[in-house]
N, C-alpha and C positions, 0 to 999 in steps of 0.2 A: 454415408454419415449424411444429417440434415442438416441446412445451412439455419445459422441461428435467426432467432425472429425477427432481430432488428440490428442494423449494424452502425455505429455511429463513428466517421470517423475524427480525430480529436487530433489538437496539434501541441500534446502538452502530454508527458509521461504519467503522470498523478491524473487521476479522473476521481468524481465523485458521484455516485447511482443512487436514486431514491425512489425509482419505479416510475416519473412523472412521463410523460411526453404527451402528444398531442389526442386529445382527448381525456387524458386521464393527469388529475390533477395530483400533485405533491402527496396531499392530504391521504390518496386512496390509493398509493403506491405499498413502498418498503421501506424499514428504515434507512437512513443514508448511511451509504458504506462508501469509505475510500479504496480506491485500487490503482495498483500499480504496474503499468506496460513494462516488460521487459524485454530481454532480448528475441523475444519472437513475434514482438511487433504489434501484440493484442493481449485481450485480458476479457474475459466474461461474468459479466456480475451473477454471482450467484444465485442471487434472489430471481432477477426476471430474466436471465440468460439472456440481456442485451450484451451485444459483443462491441467494444470499444480499440478501434483500429488507430493505429498511430500514423500520422498523414507523413508518409517518403519514408514508412518502415517497411521492414521485410514481409510484411502481411498486406501491405498496402496494395491493391493491385491483384491480390488473391482470389483466389475460388472461394469464398468462405465456407462451403459445405464441403470443401476438403479439407479444411484443419479441423485438428479435435479441440473437443472444449478445454481451455483456459482459463480455470478461475482462481488460478494463483495470485497471491498478494489483496486481499481482499481483507481488511479491517475497519472497524469501528471508529 
């Protein structure tokens, strides 16, 4: 497996992603989606593949390249 392009550690299980990050403004990203981190401890954005890992969750500290894609929970 290939590691996700960007991993963001978060403190809440409900996160929003709009593709914005260092060097890319939100207007150049993608539509804002809300993602829910479940018992896997992480979720991937279906647009930009950014991975959100819940701090203290089961995936925190794991080798991210070993974890499968997990885009479940996306909503507009």
